[in-house]
C-alpha positions as CSV (number, residue, x, y, z in Angstrom):
1,X,92.0,-11.2,16.9
2,X,89.8,-13.5,19.4
3,X,91.0,-17.1,20.0
4,X,88.8,-19.9,19.9
5,X,89.5,-20.3,23.8
6,X,88.4,-16.7,24.4
7,X,85.3,-17.1,22.6
8,X,84.2,-20.0,24.4
9,X,85.0,-18.5,27.7
10,X,82.8,-15.5,26.7
11,X,79.8,-17.9,25.7
12,X,80.3,-19.9,29.2
13,X,79.7,-16.2,30.9
14,X,76.7,-15.2,29.0
15,X,75.0,-18.6,28.9
16,X,72.1,-19.1,31.2
17,X,72.2,-21.3,34.3
18,X,70.8,-24.8,33.9
19,X,67.2,-25.3,35.2
20,X,66.7,-27.4,38.3
21,X,63.9,-30.2,38.5
22,X,61.0,-29.1,40.6
23,X,60.3,-31.5,43.4
24,X,57.8,-31.6,46.0
25,X,53.8,-30.4,46.1
26,X,52.8,-27.8,43.6
27,X,51.9,-24.5,44.8
28,X,49.1,-22.1,43.1
29,X,49.1,-18.4,43.2
30,X,46.0,-17.5,45.5
31,X,44.9,-13.9,45.3
32,X,43.1,-12.1,48.3
33,X,39.6,-12.8,46.9
34,X,40.0,-16.3,45.7
35,X,39.1,-19.3,47.4
36,X,41.6,-21.9,46.8
37,X,44.1,-24.4,48.7
38,X,47.6,-23.1,49.3
39,X,49.2,-26.3,48.4
40,X,48.3,-29.6,46.8
41,X,50.0,-32.8,46.0
42,X,48.3,-33.8,43.2
43,X,46.9,-31.1,40.3
44,X,44.2,-33.5,39.0
45,X,41.9,-35.9,40.9
46,X,39.0,-37.9,40.0
47,X,35.5,-36.5,40.1
48,X,34.1,-38.5,42.8
49,X,30.4,-38.7,44.2
50,X,28.4,-36.7,46.7
51,X,29.1,-38.2,50.1
52,X,25.8,-39.7,51.8
53,X,25.8,-39.8,55.7
54,X,25.0,-43.4,56.3
55,X,26.9,-43.6,59.8
56,X,25.5,-42.1,63.1
57,X,27.8,-39.0,63.0
58,X,26.3,-35.5,63.2
59,X,29.3,-33.6,63.0
60,X,29.1,-30.5,60.9
61,X,25.4,-30.2,61.1
62,X,24.8,-27.7,64.0
63,X,26.2,-24.1,64.9
64,X,30.0,-24.0,66.0
65,X,31.0,-20.4,65.8
66,X,28.1,-17.9,65.0
67,X,24.4,-17.4,66.4
68,X,22.6,-17.9,62.9
69,X,23.4,-19.9,59.9
70,X,22.1,-22.0,56.9
71,X,22.4,-25.8,56.2
72,X,21.5,-28.1,53.5
73,X,18.2,-29.4,53.8
74,X,17.7,-31.2,50.4
75,X,20.2,-33.5,48.6
76,X,23.8,-32.7,48.7
77,X,25.7,-31.0,45.8
78,X,28.9,-30.0,44.5
79,X,30.0,-26.2,45.0
80,X,32.4,-24.2,43.2
81,X,34.7,-21.7,44.7
82,X,33.2,-18.9,42.9
83,X,29.7,-19.7,44.1
84,X,31.0,-19.6,47.8
85,X,32.9,-16.3,47.2
86,X,29.7,-14.6,45.7
87,X,27.7,-15.7,48.6
88,X,30.3,-14.6,51.3
89,X,30.5,-11.1,49.5
90,X,26.5,-10.6,49.5
91,X,26.5,-11.6,53.3
92,X,29.4,-9.3,54.1
93,X,27.8,-6.5,52.1
94,X,24.3,-7.0,54.0
95,X,26.1,-7.1,57.4
96,X,28.0,-3.9,57.0
97,X,25.6,-1.9,59.0
98,X,26.5,-4.1,62.1
99,X,29.8,-3.2,63.8
100,X,31.7,-6.3,64.5
101,X,29.7,-8.8,62.4
102,X,31.5,-11.8,61.1
103,X,30.8,-14.5,58.5
104,X,32.0,-18.0,58.9
105,X,32.6,-20.5,56.1
106,X,32.1,-24.1,57.1
107,X,33.2,-25.6,53.8
108,X,36.1,-25.0,51.6
109,X,36.8,-25.7,47.9
110,X,39.8,-27.9,47.7
111,X,38.7,-30.5,44.7
112,X,40.3,-29.6,41.3
113,X,37.9,-30.1,38.6
114,X,39.4,-30.5,35.0
115,X,37.4,-30.0,31.8
116,X,38.3,-30.9,28.2
117,X,36.9,-29.0,25.1
118,X,33.7,-29.5,23.3
119,X,33.9,-31.8,20.3
120,X,37.1,-33.4,21.6
121,X,37.8,-36.9,20.7
122,X,38.2,-39.8,23.3
123,X,41.5,-40.4,24.8
124,X,44.8,-38.1,25.0
125,X,44.6,-37.8,28.9
126,X,42.6,-35.9,31.3
127,X,41.5,-32.3,30.6
128,X,43.2,-29.1,32.0
129,X,42.5,-27.7,35.3
130,X,39.5,-25.3,35.5
131,X,38.2,-24.4,38.8
132,X,38.0,-25.5,42.5
133,X,35.1,-27.1,44.0
134,X,33.8,-29.1,47.2
135,X,31.5,-31.9,47.6
136,X,29.0,-31.5,50.5
137,X,26.5,-33.8,51.7
138,X,23.1,-33.3,53.1
139,X,22.7,-31.6,56.4
140,X,26.0,-29.8,56.5
141,X,26.4,-26.1,57.7
142,X,27.4,-23.9,55.0
143,X,27.6,-20.4,56.4
144,X,27.2,-19.0,60.0
145,X,27.0,-15.2,60.9
146,X,27.9,-13.8,64.6
147,X,30.6,-12.0,66.1
148,X,28.2,-9.4,67.5
149,X,24.3,-9.2,68.4
150,X,22.4,-9.6,65.2
151,X,18.8,-9.2,65.0
152,X,16.8,-12.2,63.8
153,X,15.0,-10.3,61.2
154,X,18.3,-9.2,59.6
155,X,19.8,-12.4,59.9
156,X,16.7,-14.3,58.2
157,X,16.8,-11.7,55.4
158,X,20.5,-11.9,54.7
159,X,20.7,-15.8,54.7
160,X,17.4,-16.0,52.6
161,X,19.2,-13.7,49.8
162,X,22.3,-15.8,50.3
163,X,20.3,-19.1,49.9
164,X,18.9,-17.9,46.7
165,X,22.4,-18.1,44.9
166,X,23.1,-21.6,46.1
167,X,21.9,-24.6,43.9
168,X,20.4,-26.6,46.9
169,X,17.6,-26.2,49.3
170,X,18.6,-24.8,52.4
171,X,17.1,-24.1,56.1
172,X,17.7,-21.2,58.6
173,X,19.0,-22.5,62.0
174,X,20.1,-21.0,65.3
175,X,22.1,-22.3,68.4
176,X,18.9,-24.4,69.4
177,X,18.5,-26.2,66.3
178,X,18.8,-30.0,66.7
179,X,21.4,-31.9,64.9
180,X,20.6,-33.6,61.5
181,X,21.5,-37.0,60.3
182,X,20.9,-37.0,56.6
183,X,17.4,-36.1,56.1
184,X,16.3,-36.7,59.8
185,X,16.6,-34.2,62.6
186,X,17.6,-36.0,66.0
187,X,15.7,-34.5,68.8
188,X,16.9,-35.7,72.2
189,X,14.0,-35.8,74.8
190,X,14.2,-33.7,77.8
191,X,15.3,-35.7,80.9
192,X,13.7,-34.4,84.2
193,X,16.0,-33.3,86.8
194,X,16.2,-35.6,89.9
195,X,16.8,-33.9,93.3
196,X,19.6,-36.1,94.8
197,X,18.7,-34.8,98.3
198,X,15.3,-36.1,98.3
199,X,16.1,-39.7,97.1
200,X,15.3,-42.4,99.6
201,X,18.2,-44.8,100.4
202,X,17.2,-48.5,100.5
203,X,18.3,-50.4,103.5
204,X,21.1,-52.9,103.0
205,X,20.7,-56.3,104.0
206,X,22.7,-57.1,107.4
207,X,25.7,-59.4,106.9
208,X,25.7,-62.3,109.4
């Protein structure tokens, strides 16, 4: 016969270990074909608004990696991770004929969007996580292509098809395109070169 002490020892052996509290930032599973941040501190964030470039910074409005690209010409918008992934796959498929061609994504979806069900009463907290998104202002570069010589005709056709899948008005740019401050293009005037060797030195007054 089993005693009470032996039965309790058997139960302790087969009992599951205690669960430990999870501390630190949360980590999501990111698949190979999914655009999402590796680690976030807060799962839910406020909706926010589209930023408006009211300062004098033109950062992110010109090409930095490729030879051709598209940037926002109309009003800013919120892009979802699925939209950016679809456009990126389309560009890669069109540039498959060019060996060594690369696609550069200048924006990244890092803002979580939470959605509540239809016909849900107010209250009881925020909705559950649905998808990742990013808020992009006007004038910001979205995609760049380069890595190897690409003909302008092919680049225009590829980026035109990519722009048709985006919910904003875009424009085709190259390395010579001027930066943009909101809806204004900043064109710097050409300063003529001055030959220093032909400059006339002004005589200095004599010191008495």
